[in-house]
N, C-alpha and C positions, 0 to 999 in steps of 0.2 A: 367587335368583340374588346374586351379590354386587355393590355398585355399582363402577362403575369408579373407579379411581385418580387422584383429580384434584391429586395432588401438593401439597397445601398445607403440608403439615407445615415449618414453621420456614421457608419460603421467602417471598419479597416477592409477593404477590399484586396490586401496583399493575400496571393494565391501560394499555399506554403504544397507545393503538389511537383510535377515533373513536365518538361515540353516534350511535345511530338514533332517530330521532322521527317517529311516524306520526300524523298528524293527522285525526281522522273529526269531520268539523264538522257542527255542528246550528244548529239556530235560535237555541235559546236556551243550548246549553253544548256545548262541544267534549270530546271524550275523545281523551287522549293517551297512547300507548303508547311507554315510551323504554326502550332496551337497547344493549349493546354486542357482542351474540352470544356473551357467555361466564356471565353471569348472567342468570335469569328477568328478563322487563322488568317494568320499574316501570308504574304506571297512575294517571292523576290525570285528575279535571276541573276545566276553569276555565270562566268565563261567556264565552260567545262575543263575539269580539273584544277579550278582555282581554289584551293583548299583555306587559304586565308579569306578569301570571300563568304566561305561557308561559314568558318569560324565567326566573323562578323555577322552575319545574319543572325546567327543563333543568338549571340549576346543581345543584337537589338529585340528579336524575340522574346527575350527572357524580362528585359526592360519592359516591354508592351505589356507583359502577362503580369508584370509585377511578381517576378520570381528572383529568387537570390541568384547571385553570380554562379554558386556553385550546386545550384538546382540540377538534378539528375535530368538526361536527355535522352531520349528512346527515338531511335530512327529506322527506317526501312527504304529499300529501292528494289526496284525488281532484276533479277538475273540477266546479264545481258553480256554485250560486248566489251563492258569494262571488266568485265570478271570480278574478284573477289578484292583488289587493291585499295579501294575504297573501304571496304569492310575493316580491313587491318590497318588500314590508315584512323578510322574512327575511335578502335578499342583503345590504345592509348591516352586519348584525349578523354576517356570517360563515357564514352558515348554508347549504349547498349544498342547494338544494329541488329536486323535482321535482312536476309536475302531472300526474297519470296519469288518463287515459279509463276513465272508471267499466266501463264494458261490455267492456274489455279484463282484468279483474279475475278470475280463475279462482274457482271457486266450486265448493262440495260437488254433488255430482248426486244424493245421497239425494232422495227424494220430498219429505220433510220433514225438511229441515235446520233447524239451532238458528241463528237469525241475530238477533245483538244489536250495539250499538256497540261494545260492549268486545271481543267478537270479531271484529268488522269493523277495529277498531284495532289488533288482534295480527296479524291476517290481512295488512294492509298493513306493518307493522312486520317481518314474516317474509318478505314479497316485495320488499321494499326491501334486506335483508341480500343477498337472493340476487342482486338486478339488479346489486350492487356488489359480488359475489362472482362475475361473469362472465356470467351469464345475462340478456343484454340484451334477451334477447326473450320474459321473463315476462309484461311488460306494454307495453302503447304508452303514450309520453312525450308530452305537448302540447307542441307549440312555443309559445312566450310571445311575443305581440306585444308592441312597444314602448307606452306609453302613448298617443303619437302616432297609431300604427297601430290602436290599439283605438278611438279617439275617430274615425278616420276612419268607421269602418264604422258609425257611428250613423246618419248620416243616410238613407242608403237601407233600412236595418233599420226604422226610425221612418215611412220611406214606406211601408214594405210592412205596417205594423202599421195606418196610417191607410188605407190600401185596403181591407182586410180590415173596417175598422170601416164606410167607407162603404158596401160591401156588405149589413153586416149592416144597417144603418138603413135602405136602399132596400128591402131583402127585408121587414123590420118593417113598414115603412108600405105595400107591396103587399100583403103578409098581411091586414093591418087593411082594406084596402080591399076586398079579394076578401069579405070577412064581409057585404058588402052591395050585393055584385054589381057592385062599382066596379072598373075596370080601367083602367090606365094606362100608356102606352108606356115614358115615360120620368120618372124621379123628380129633380128638381132643374132649376134654371134659371128662365127667364122663360116657357116652355113649361108647365113643374108649376106655377108661380105663377098664369096665366090660368086653368088645368086645376081648380087648387083654388079658386079665386074662384067659378066656376061650380057646382061640385059639393058645397062642405062643408056647405051648408045640409041636405043629405040625411043629413046622419049626426047621431046624439045628440050633446050636448053634451059628455060624457065621451069618448067616442069622438074626436071632434072636436078636443080639447085634447091628448090623447094625441097624437094624429096631428101637430099643431102643433110639439109639444115634439120628436117624433122629426126633424120637419125642421129645425127650429134647430139640433139638434145634428148634422144631416147638411150645414147650410150651413157650420157651423163646420169640420166635418171638410174639406168640400170648399174649403174656403179655405187650409188648413195644407197641402193637398196641392200646389193652387197655387204657394204660396209655396216650399216644398220642389224642387218640380219646374224653378221659375225659378233657384232657387238654384244647383242641378246645371249647369244649360244654361249659366247665365252663367260658372262655374267652368271648364267647358270651353273656352266662346269664348275665357277671357283667358288660355288657356294654363297654369292651376293645375294640370290633369290631363293632363299630355302623354301618358301610356299609354292613357288613356281614349280621346282623341282619336286614336291610332295605331290602337286597336284598331275604333272604331266606322266607320274607314275602309273596311273590308269589308263589301261590301253582303250585306244580311241580320241585321246585327248592330247595333243602335241603340246610341243613347248609356245609356238604362235598362240594358241587358242588359251592355254594356261596362263600366259603373260596378259593377255587381255583382261581376261576373268578375274584376276588377282588385282591387276592395277585400277581396272574400270568399278570393279564390285567389291570383291571379297578382302581386299587389302587395306582399306582405311574406313569402310563403312560397318557399322556397328548395327546389327540383326537381334531381335529378341525372340522372334517366332520365324515360322515360315510363310504367314502371309505378308510379313515385313519383305521378304525376300521375292517371293511373287509380283507385290506391287513395286519395288524398286526396277523391274525389268520392264514393268508392263504387260506381263503375262497373267495379268489378274482378270476374269471375266466381268463384262458390263450389262447386267441386266436391266432392261425397260420393261418395268412395271407400271402401269397406270389405270385403275379399274380394270376392266376386265381384258385389259390389251397386256400381253408379257410377250417380249421379244428379249432375245440373246441378240447382243452388238457386236459380239466377237471380243476378243482381247482388247485391252485398253491402251497399250502402245503409250503408255504415259512415262514410263522410264527410261533407262538407258538405252540409246539404239544399238549403240555399239555391242553390249552385253546382249541384248534381246537378240539380234542378228545372229550373233556367234551360238546362243543357246539352240537355237533351230538349227543351225548347221552341225553342232556335236550331238544335237538328238538322232540325226541321221546317222552320225558316224558312229555313236553309241550301238544303234541296233546292227552295224555291220560286225564291229571288233567287241562285242559284249553281248553276244545272241543268248548266253545262258544265265545273263543278270535277271532279278526279279522284274525290273523295269521295260526289260527287252521283251519278255514272256508276257506280263501284261499288256503292253502294246499289240503284241500278234494276237493275242485272244480276243482282244476288242475291237482292234480297228484294222487289221491286216486282211481279214476276208472283206472288207468292203472295197467299195471303189476308191476312185482317187479324191475323191472330195472326202471322203470318211477318213483318208489316210491324215491329209491334210491338216483333218480338223486334230486326228490323233497326236500328231508331231508337236502341236503345239502343247497338249497337254505332258507329252512326254517332257518337253523341253522344262515346263514347269518343275516338275516332279524331280528332273534331272538337276534343277540349280537348287533346289530344296537340298538333293543327295549330297551334292559337291560342297554345299555349305556347311552339311553337318560332316563331312569327310574333314574338311580344312579347321572346324571349330573344335569338333570333339574327336576326332579321330575316326568316326564310324566308317568302316569302306562299305559301299552301297552293297547290300545284299546281292550275292552271286557273281560281284564283280570281279575281275580279274587284274592283277597288277603285270606289268612288263617285268622282262626278267632284268635282272640287274646288269647295267652298262649295254641296254637296248637303245637303238636309235628310237626318238619320237615320232609318232606319225604327226607330221606338217599340218596341222588344222588350223 
């Protein structure tokens, strides 16, 4: 077959367009794939975090593609461990960047597909060109928080990790005690100190020393948890977090749950309709319909896992503290009379409806129908 006519004979081949750059970010090195859609992409490897090398590679790629030095540059990379610092560094250099969700990138469906960093970078480059060519749904683009919004999420995320660490230390101590048939109701606090003073002598020196070290770590974690919880409560009392105070006025929602919802979901994301709210939480259905086969695969779980987990917990709490609300009546009428499986399915549906109702409450001031507010000055339920 003859090659297509490229019309290069005696003509100016200068491209008056823009350059696309795809980053494949690694721990030690970055793979860059650069092209303008006309020539084959050029590839290079730079040391991770070497921003000067990135600018040099872009300049060389522009010269290779016969682009002007001030030609616009559009780039992309997958969301991951590097976060958003690279995105914020690219913007002042006039580079329009996209941070894409890795799970939304299409892959080859062969049983044994070839996968290398170079191929991944080339794939990102081709999808970037398709995106700006009009295929806006070729992948999911992450919304970038401001540095202030990202920093505000640190407090409750650290608190969640500390609580997991506290549970791990308690379980470890309890497991070590069971080896000698010693069982205790609560680990930590004054009661634990008294119990340990009475029973420590029954253990071997090595085991006793290990439990004491675990207890010290547990005590440190508990102190940090109390400090962070006090800081959160102080900010709410001082009016620094008005949205959290408003959301916590609803019976069944405590300061902790309101804090997580505002910081992870409602505080910095802009939703246009209820579908976007449910989709961001991953509480959207995932039907599988092909020919005569129709299967419901459950919820997508594609959104924010912290907010999704919390909404399910708040749905159970809502049934307890808001029994006269329209949402609770709907759940009781449709799912309460069924078995455990029916109620588990129904609680997901209730969590989705509750998330939409809370979004409307914060966005437009619409109190969920039938819901009650806490009396002024009452203590919030910790959820």
